[in-house]
C-alpha positions in Angstrom: -17.6 -12.5 3.9 -14.1 -14.0 4.2 -13.9 -14.5 0.5 -14.8 -10.8 -0.2 -12.3 -9.6 2.4 -9.6 -11.9 1.0 -10.2 -10.8 -2.6 -10.2 -7.1 -1.5 -6.8 -7.6 0.2 -5.4 -9.3 -2.9 -6.6 -6.5 -5.1 -5.2 -3.9 -2.7 -1.9 -5.7 -2.7 -1.8 -5.9 -6.5 -2.2 -2.1 -6.7 1.0 -1.9 -4.7 2.7 -4.1 -7.4 1.5 -1.6 -10.0 3.2 1.2 -8.0 6.3 -1.0 -7.9 6.2 -1.3 -11.7 5.8 2.4 -12.1 8.6 3.3 -9.6 10.9 0.9 -11.5 9.8 2.6 -14.7 8.6 -0.6 -16.3 5.6 1.4 -17.3 3.9 4.7 -16.4 0.5 4.5 -14.6 -0.2 8.0 -16.0 1.8 10.0 -18.5 2.5 13.0 -16.2 3.0 10.9 -13.0 6.4 11.4 -11.5 6.0 9.5 -8.2 8.2 8.8 -6.3 11.0 10.9 -7.8 10.3 14.1 -5.8 9.9 12.5 -2.4 10.0 15.2 0.3 12.0 12.9 2.6 14.4 11.0 0.2 14.9 13.2 -2.9 17.1 15.8 -1.1 19.5 13.1 -0.1 19.4 10.5 -2.8 19.3 10.4 -6.6 16.1 9.5 -8.4 17.3 6.0 -9.2 17.8 5.3 -5.5 14.5 6.8 -4.5 12.7 4.7 -7.1 14.5 1.6 -5.8 13.5 2.3 -2.2 9.9 3.0 -3.2 9.7 -0.1 -5.4 11.0 -2.4 -2.7 8.7 -1.0 -0.1 5.7 -1.3 -2.5 6.6 -5.0 -3.0 6.8 -5.5 0.8 3.4 -3.8 1.3 1.8 -5.8 -1.5 3.1 -9.1 -0.2 1.8 -8.1 3.3 -1.7 -7.6 1.9 -1.6 -10.9 -0.1 -0.4 -12.8 2.9 -3.2 -11.2 4.9 -5.6 -12.6 2.2 -4.1 -16.0 2.4 -4.5 -15.9 6.2 -8.2 -15.0 5.8 -8.7 -17.8 3.3 -6.9 -20.3 5.6 -9.1 -19.1 8.5 -6.1 -18.0 10.6 -7.4 -16.0 13.6 -4.6 -13.5 13.5 -5.1 -12.3 10.0 -5.9 -8.9 11.3 -2.4 -8.3 12.6 -1.1 -8.8 9.1 -3.8 -6.6 7.6 -3.3 -3.7 10.0 0.5 -3.9 9.8 0.4 -3.9 6.0 -2.0 -0.9 6.0 0.1 1.1 8.4 3.3 0.3 6.5 1.6 1.1 3.2 0.4 4.5 4.5 3.9 5.3 5.8 5.3 4.3 2.4 3.1 6.7 0.5 3.6 9.5 3.0 7.4 9.4 2.9 7.4 9.2 -0.9 4.8 12.0 -1.3 6.2 15.1 -3.1 5.0 17.5 -0.4 2.5 19.3 -2.7 -1.3 19.2 -2.4 -1.9 18.5 -6.0 -2.6 15.3 -7.9 -2.8 13.4 -4.6 -4.5 10.5 -6.2 -1.3 9.9 -8.2 0.7 9.8 -5.0 -1.2 7.2 -3.1 -3.9 9.2 -1.4 -6.5 6.7 -2.3 -4.4 3.9 -0.9 -3.9 5.9 2.3 -7.7 6.4 2.6 -8.3 2.6 2.0 -5.6 1.8 4.6 -7.2 4.2 7.1 -10.6 2.4 6.7 -8.9 -1.0 7.0 -7.1 0.0 10.2 -10.1 1.8 11.8 -12.5 -0.9 10.8 -10.4 -3.7 12.3 -9.0 -2.0 15.4 -11.9 0.1 16.5 -15.0 -1.5 15.1 -13.7 -5.1 15.1 -15.1 -5.4 11.6 -15.4 -7.7 9.7 -16.2 -10.4 12.2 -15.0 -13.6 10.5 -16.1 -16.6 12.5 -13.1 -18.8 12.7 
């Protein structure tokens, strides 16, 4: 089970790196995708370039958090769940503040990541799942 959880955290972290690449405009994840340009929180105060830089750096931080969580699982460190929950909460915060405020194309704005983060957080904090024996 620890291998599955570790791989899952790595893959979830890598998706954050994809969002970094998109926010830096190294590539577009989807042709019409404008994330994070129209952030409801940052766009009124900062230019698009600054908003993209904020989003990109935060995506890297969240991605690294999930990958470090995976490393902690693989290394059988008992406190891996602090890293996983912290990364999940930070990631959800990230996508909420860079959301454009509209209820359309939510999957392009991190809604799936927020759902995954929700299940990670609820699973670990309330159901104490998965139980990794180390």
